[in-house]
N, C-alpha and C positions, 0 to 999 in steps of 0.2 A: 515912802515917795512912792503915790499909786500909781501901777504901768494904769497911761493912758488908754482911753477905750476907742476900739476901734468898731466903726460902724459895718454890719455882718448881716447877709442876709443868710438866713434862718431859717432854710426846705432842704427835702429831700432832692433838691432838679440839680441842688451842684456833683453829690453822687451819681446823680443818672446821668448828667451830662460828662462826667469825665468816665463813667462806662460806657455811657456810646462813643466819644472819642473815642476809645478803646477797639472798640467797634472796627468803627470803619477804618480805621488801622489797621485792624487784622485781614480787613474784607480788598486792600489797596493791597495790602503786602502778595497775596494769593491771587489780585488783579497782575501785581507787576514782573511774582513769580510765574502765571502760567501766560504771558506775553513774553517773558523771554524764553522760555520755552517752545513757545511759537516758530520763532523766532530759532532760534536752533535748526528746530524740524526744519521750515522752511530753509536753512541753509544751506542742509544737508540736501533735502531734496533738488535744491541748485543743482548742488555739484553731481550728485545723481542722474539730474536734467540737461547737465553737460557732459559726462562722460555720457546717454544716449546719442547727444548731440553730433559727442566726437565719432563712437560707433556708424552710426548710422549714413555719415559723413567719409568714413571709409569704407562701408559695403557700397553705396552708392557709387564709390569710385573702382572698388572691386564690376560691379556691375555693367562701369561702362566698358571697364577693360575689357571684358570675358561678351560685348559686343562688339569691340572693334576685334577683337581677337574672332568672332563668330564670322564678321564681312570678311573677312584678310582671309580666311578659307574658305569659306562663300567662293572667293573672285577665284582661289588654288581650283579648286575645283568646276570649277564655270573655265577657267583658261586648259585643263585639262578634258574636259569638253571640248573646247575647242578643237584640238588638238587627235584627241578620238575622232572625231569627226573629219580631220586634215589626213587622219592615216586611215578612214573609212574609203575615203576620195580617191583614193592611192594602189586599199588593194582594190577597190572597182575595175582604176588603167589597169593593173597587172589581170588580172582576168580577161579585159577586153581586149590585149595582145595576148592573153594565153588560146582567147578560144579566136583572135587572126593566127594564132601560130597554128591552131590546130586545124584551121581550114585549107592557108595554107599546103600543108605537110601533105594533108588529104590528098592537095591539087597536085603537086609532088610528087605525090603514090603512082597517082590514075596515069600521070606522064610518061614515068619512069617505066610501065608495067605497059604501056602501048610502044614503048623502045626496045621491048624486051629483052634481049641478051644485055644490053650496050646503057641499059638504064636501072642491071639490074643493082649495081651497087650504090644507086641514089637513093634508089628504091626504101634499101636498109636504114640509111642518113635519113631520109622522111618519113620512116615507121619511127624510127628512134624521138625524130624532133614533133611527132605526134603525141611518143612515150611520156617527151617532155613537159611538151603542152598541156595533158592533162594531170597531169602527176601539180603542175603551176595552179594548173584552173582549181583541181583541191586544196592543196597549198594556203591559195584567194581565198575560197571559200572556207578553208577552214579560220585562218586570222580574223576574215571578213565577220565569224561563229561571234568568236575569242572578243572582236570590238563592240559583238555587238552587246554580245550578256555586260562590256564594260563600262559600254555607255549608261545601261539599263542601273547595270550598281553606283552610276555616276550621277542618271538623273537622281535615283532614290536619296543617294545620298546628299545632292543641291536639296532636295527640299525637307529632307531633314534639317539640315543645316537653316533653310529658313525658318524653318518653325521654329528652331533653338535660340536664331538672332531672334525672332517676334518675341519670343519666349523672354529672350535679356531685359532687349529693348523696353516689353509693360517691365520688367523686374526693378527697370532702371528707371520706369518713370515714374514706378510708384515708390522707389526709394527717395529718389528728388522729392516725390510728393512731404514724404513721411520727414524729412530734413526739413522740407521747411515748416511742417504742423510740429517739430521738437522746435524749430529756431523761434516760431513764434510761443511756442510753453512757454519758451528759455526766458526769453525777451516779457511775457508774464509774467512769471516766476520771479524775474528781478523784482519788477515792480513790485510784488507784494512782497517781495522780502525787504523789501527798501521798506515799503508803509508799515512792516510789522516790525522792521526795528527801528522804526518812527515813535512808533505807538509804547514799543518796551522802552522804547527812552524815556517817553511823554510818562509812562506809567510808572518810572522811578520814580522822574520827579512828583509825580502825584502822595506815590508813596513814600516820599522823602515829607514831605510838604507837610500832609495829612500828621507821620509821628512825629512828627515836631507841633503840631496842631493840637497835637495830643497829649506830648507833653507838657504843652502850654497848660491845656487843661488838669490834665492829674496835679500840675503845679499849686496852679489856682485854686483844683480843691480843695488839696491838702491848707494849705498858707490857711485858707477861709474858715477850714474845721478849726484848723491849729490855733487859730484868733478867737470865736467861739469856744474856746478847751477855754483860753486865759483869760478871757471877757465872764464865761461861768465859776473862772477857781477864784476869780478878785470876789461877782460878788459872793460868793460863799465864807469869802473873809482869808482866802489865802492859806496858807501851809506854814506849814511851824514844828515844828520839835520840842512835845514834850516832856514829863520831868522822865516816865514810866519807859519801861522795857518790854519789849516784847519775842522774849525766846520761840523758834522761828526753824525749820528744816529750810531751806532756799536748795535752788540747782540751778546750775551751770547749763543755757541752753544749748549751746554751743555741744557740751563732752558729756552732760545730763549725769554727773559728777552730781553728789548733794555733802550741803554738811548743816552744821548747825549753828547760828546767829542771833549775836540777840540785838536787837532792832531797840533804836530809841524807839515811843509813841509815835506816830505821826499824825498831830493833829486840824483838821480841815475846817476855819474858822475855828469856832466853840469848842467841836468834839471832836474825839479821838476816830481814827476813819477805822472801822471795821473791814479784816480782811473777806469777800465772801467769795465763794469760788462755786457756787449754786447758781449756774444761768437764773433760773424762776426768782429768784430774791434781786429784787436790785442790792444794785451797789449806784453811793453815791458820785457825784460829778458827771463820771465816765456815760455812763445810761441818759445821760439829761442830755451828752454833745449829740448822741446816733441818732438818740428820739428827730433831733432836731438838723440834720446834717448827712446822716447815713452813717456809713463805714467803721472803721473803728478805733477806739481809743483806749489808751492806755496812761493813771498816773502812776510812775516809778515811784522807786523812792531809795535813796543813796544809801549802799550798801555796805563799801570801806571807804575809808580814807586814799585807796589805788585808782575808785571812781565807779567803782561794777553799781549798777541801777536793776533792783528786785521791786518785780511788780507786785505793785499792793492792791490795783483797780487799773479793772480793765475789762474791754468788752471782747477780747479775746477769746476764743474756745479752745484749747487742747481735743488731741484724739478719744479721749475717754469722758469728750462732753460736758467740762468742769469748765470756769474760768481758770486764766492760763495762771492764776498767782503764785508768786514765788517762784516761779520761775526770774533768773534776772542771765543781763546782759555785760560780759567779763571786757576790761579794758586793751585787752589783748587776741587775740583769736584761737585757736589750736593752735595752727599754723605757725603762730610766734609774729604774724602783726600784726596793726592795732587797730582795731573794731573804729573803722569811719564815724558812725556817728556819737560814738564818745568820746572821741578826738572830739571834735563839731563841738558839744554840747559843754564837754569838759573847759577848754577853752573861749565861750560864752559865748558861743555862734551858732546861731540857727542849720541845723541841716535838713535836708531835702533829701530825697533819690530812693533808688534802691534796697531795700534795707530784710534779714531774712526774721518771722514771723512766725514764730512757734512752729519753725523747721518750714515753709514755703514762705518766699516769694513774694512781699507785697512794695506798694509808692507808698512813700513817707513824707512827716514831717517829727522831727524831734526840736524840743525848744529845753531849755531847763528851764528851773521849778526854784525859787529862793527862798527864805523864811526873811521875814524881817528885816532880820540883822546883815541881810545880804548872802549870810553864805548858802552853795549853791548842799539843797536838802533831795532832789528828785529832781522830776522833767516828765513834760507832756506826751505822750503821741498821737496821729490821729494820722489813717492809713487805710489803702484799698488792697484788696488782694491783687495781685497782676495777671489772675486767671480771667478775673472779673474785669480786668483793663483786656483781653484780647490780646 
């Protein structure tokens, strides 16, 4: 029974749309990554500003303590200055008393002289009083000089402490201003961090949405391209196995091991399919698909009962620049796991998704190809290299 035909838009805009969706995915991913990095950097800046704010607050507190200590010292020195002034007044009083004592001693000495022998003992006492008054006056004068020196140093100390107090006050004011500015900066940074976090979250959502859109575009492309390949295959008369055999060397694409195989002749329509490895020569069916929708296309032939599939016609080229015919996909990978492409195709299902093609990642679609009697004799592939999708 012929397969129902499906209408396909046959132009290269499908491939271009899938590729552009991939580019958009890559761009949105880069924006999302950049936003996340900016958010992390701003978080570090926020932490640093918080530390600076804390340090500035401590410095401001220390400066305020220093101002208070300087003022306390200023008050103590002022009290000392007042005490020294009181001592000065006492010294002045002692000097006045000493001066008066000297005058009294002098008067007593004069009176003793007038009294003659009777007043001689009193004269001796008066002389001693005079000498004592002189020594007291000298001592008072010395104390006064020392007090004056102390007062001079005290005045200089008061002046210095006042200047220090003024400087510390200025420092405290500056620290307060810095603390206020840092606090404003911290608040502004917090707002920026919040905004960038929201932007990063939004970018991540956009990136996921764009990635989903790109996947939808890729899936739409490979399904449409596969539909076209199936329709062109039907138009060519389908695939069947001939009576002849074709001895050839086939190579496992995963392990690169090769062996000889006698393959049944693969007939496309009514003509045996010729294996063409020169990309300058036309290959049936696959070149027509790529000419209409772009990408890459391969017609596989079933290699054995296990379900391995060998490329019989393809637009995929290998590292040597030749069409990658003769390479096959084994149903079991080198690590012992089942190959997901062949697992789906052998189960009669369509496979869409990532796959390795000629050693490179591709986004692909695979579907089984059946002979007129319903036997699975091969499969069709279409796909785009992942690097072209961003």
